[in-house]
C-alpha positions, 0 to 999 in steps of 0.5 A, spaced: 287 592 721 280 593 724 274 590 723 271 593 716 264 591 717 260 597 716 253 599 720 248 604 720 249 610 725 246 616 727 250 622 728 247 628 732 250 635 731 252 640 736 248 647 737 248 651 731 245 657 731 244 657 723 240 651 724 236 654 729 234 660 725 233 656 719 229 651 723 224 656 725 222 658 718 217 653 716 215 657 709 217 652 703 223 656 702 225 656 709 224 648 709 228 648 702 234 652 705 234 648 711 235 641 707 240 644 703 244 647 708 244 641 713 246 636 707 252 640 705 254 641 712 253 634 713 257 632 707 263 637 709 264 634 715 264 627 712 269 629 707 273 632 712 274 626 716 274 620 711 277 618 704 272 618 699 268 611 698 269 609 705 262 611 708 255 612 705 251 617 707 244 615 708 240 621 709 240 628 713 235 629 718 232 636 719 228 635 725 234 634 729 240 636 725 243 629 724 244 624 719 245 617 718 251 614 715 254 607 713 261 606 717 265 602 720 266 602 728 273 605 727 269 611 723 264 611 728 269 613 734 272 618 729 266 621 728 265 621 736 271 625 737 269 631 732 268 637 735 262 638 731 258 632 733 254 631 740 252 624 739 254 618 735 249 612 736 249 605 732 242 603 729 238 598 733 234 594 729 228 591 733 226 584 731 
């Protein structure tokens, strides 16, 4: 059994043409559509990879098509191997 300690990681996604199109639309409606699209997209990825209640998504980051999530080290490794994911980095707190 692995280490079950959870930490916050930032996950950045691979190129997504729909994200690029929505990100370019800076109207109020465009911003709202982008936020909704990304939140659902990130939720679907997590739901596909992990059992419910084994992770806690903190936020979606519209400026970079990424999100923050509280997960274990093993879950971070799983995310790193997902084809949709470009980078997974542990949050580094500055003292």
